[in-house]
C-alpha positions as CSV (number, residue, x, y, z in Angstrom):
1,M,0.0,0.0,0.0
2,A,1.4,3.4,-0.9
3,S,1.8,6.0,1.7
4,R,-0.5,9.0,1.3
5,G,1.8,11.3,3.3
6,N,0.4,14.5,4.7
7,R,-2.6,14.8,2.3
8,A,-6.0,15.3,3.7
9,L,-8.5,12.5,2.8
10,V,-11.1,15.2,2.2
11,P,-9.4,18.2,0.6
12,E,-12.5,20.3,1.1
13,A,-12.0,20.0,4.9
14,K,-8.6,21.8,4.8
15,D,-9.9,25.2,5.8
16,G,-11.9,23.8,8.7
17,L,-8.9,21.8,9.9
18,N,-6.7,24.9,9.8
19,K,-9.3,26.9,11.8
20,F,-9.5,24.1,14.3
21,K,-5.7,24.0,14.6
22,M,-5.5,27.7,15.2
23,E,-8.2,27.6,17.9
24,S,-6.5,24.7,19.6
25,A,-3.1,26.5,19.5
26,N,-4.7,29.6,21.0
27,E,-6.3,27.5,23.8
28,V,-2.9,26.0,24.8
29,G,-1.1,29.3,24.5
30,V,1.0,28.5,21.4
31,N,1.7,31.4,19.1
32,L,0.8,29.7,15.8
33,K,0.9,31.7,12.6
34,Q,-0.4,31.1,9.1
35,G,2.1,29.3,6.9
36,Y,5.4,27.8,8.1
37,N,5.8,27.2,11.8
38,G,9.1,25.4,11.9
39,D,10.3,27.5,14.8
40,L,7.9,25.7,17.2
41,T,9.4,23.4,19.7
42,A,8.3,19.7,19.7
43,R,6.5,20.4,23.0
44,E,4.5,23.2,21.5
45,A,3.6,21.3,18.4
46,G,2.7,18.3,20.4
47,S,0.4,20.3,22.7
48,V,-1.5,21.7,19.8
49,G,-1.9,18.2,18.2
50,G,-2.8,16.7,21.6
51,N,-5.4,19.3,22.3
52,M,-6.9,18.7,18.8
53,V,-7.1,14.9,19.4
54,K,-8.6,15.4,22.9
55,K,-11.4,17.6,21.5
56,M,-12.1,15.2,18.6
57,V,-12.4,12.3,21.1
58,E,-14.7,14.3,23.3
59,A,-16.9,15.2,20.3
60,Y,-17.0,11.6,19.2
61,E,-18.0,10.4,22.7
62,K,-20.8,13.0,22.9
63,G,-22.1,11.6,19.7
64,L,-22.4,8.0,21.0
C-alpha cells in the first residue's frame, strides 16, 4: 500500500482543519501563525496536536 503522506483524505476540509488547529493553539497558549511554523518546539507542536485529538475524542464520545 502506498503512503499517502500528509494529504487530507477530504481536501474540502482543509480550511476547517486549519481553523480548528489555530483555535487549539490559542487555547494551549502557542503562538501559531499562518504558513510555516518550523520554529515551534516539539513540546509546543505536540500540545497543539494533543489538544486537537482530545477535542475530537470528546466530540465523538458525545455523539455516541
